[in-house]
C-alpha positions, 0 to 999 in steps of 0.5 A, spaced: 409 980 235 406 974 232 400 978 229 405 983 227 410 977 224 404 976 221 402 982 218 408 982 214 408 975 211 400 977 209 404 983 205 411 980 203 408 973 199 404 978 194 410 982 193 414 976 192 411 974 188 409 980 184 416 981 183 417 975 180 412 975 176 416 982 173 422 979 172 418 972 167 414 977 163 421 982 162 426 976 161 422 973 156 425 971 150 425 975 143 423 972 138 428 973 134 432 970 139 428 964 137 431 961 130 439 962 133 437 957 138 434 953 133 440 953 129 444 951 135 438 946 136 439 943 129 447 942 129 446 939 136 442 933 135 445 932 127 452 932 131 450 926 135 446 923 130 451 923 126 458 923 132 453 915 134 452 913 127 460 914 126 462 910 132 461 903 130 463 904 122 470 908 123 476 908 127 477 914 130 482 917 124 478 922 120 471 921 124 473 929 126 473 931 119 466 927 116 463 929 122 464 937 122 462 935 113 456 931 113 454 935 121 454 941 116 451 939 110 446 936 114 444 942 118 443 946 112 438 941 109 433 940 116 433 947 118 431 949 110 425 944 111 423 947 119 417 952 117 417 958 121 416 958 127 409 960 131 409 963 137 404 964 144 404 968 148 403 968 155 405 973 161 411 969 163 413 966 157 412 964 150 411 958 147 415 957 140 411 951 136 416 949 129 413 942 123 419 938 119 414 936 114 409 931 119 413 932 126 412 939 130 417 941 135 415 945 141 419 949 146 418 953 152 421 960 152 423 963 159 428 968 161 432 969 157 432 962 154 430 958 150 428 951 152 425 943 147 418 941 151 419 933 152 412 932 147 417 934 141 417 928 136 424 924 136 430 927 132 432 920 130 427 919 126 427 926 122 433 926 121 433 918 118 426 920 113 430 927 111 436 923 109 431 917 105 428 923 101 
């Protein structure tokens, strides 16, 4: 009985690992899916920055319209300054590297989604430099 369990475990673990690896490979996000992700990422970062800046400067009235107008203009400016992404393909994941001026940002693509890697530079510093130019 114990020997049979050991044999099952020896066979099951490699099959399980092979299945997880194959599914990760098949579910890597496409390179084409990165551009919409990057646009959403930039929009989110710009909106967060603008909301934080305006919290202390204005009352609640009129903030939403101002944030929307300023964010839309800034998102377009920032997004245009990003160089085309460079992709590195790994068996189960894809890494996208983009630069904007001296700053480099890396994103991990796995299981049909993109994730910002923590080694990215602080986006608020980037936005401050872009606004001052």
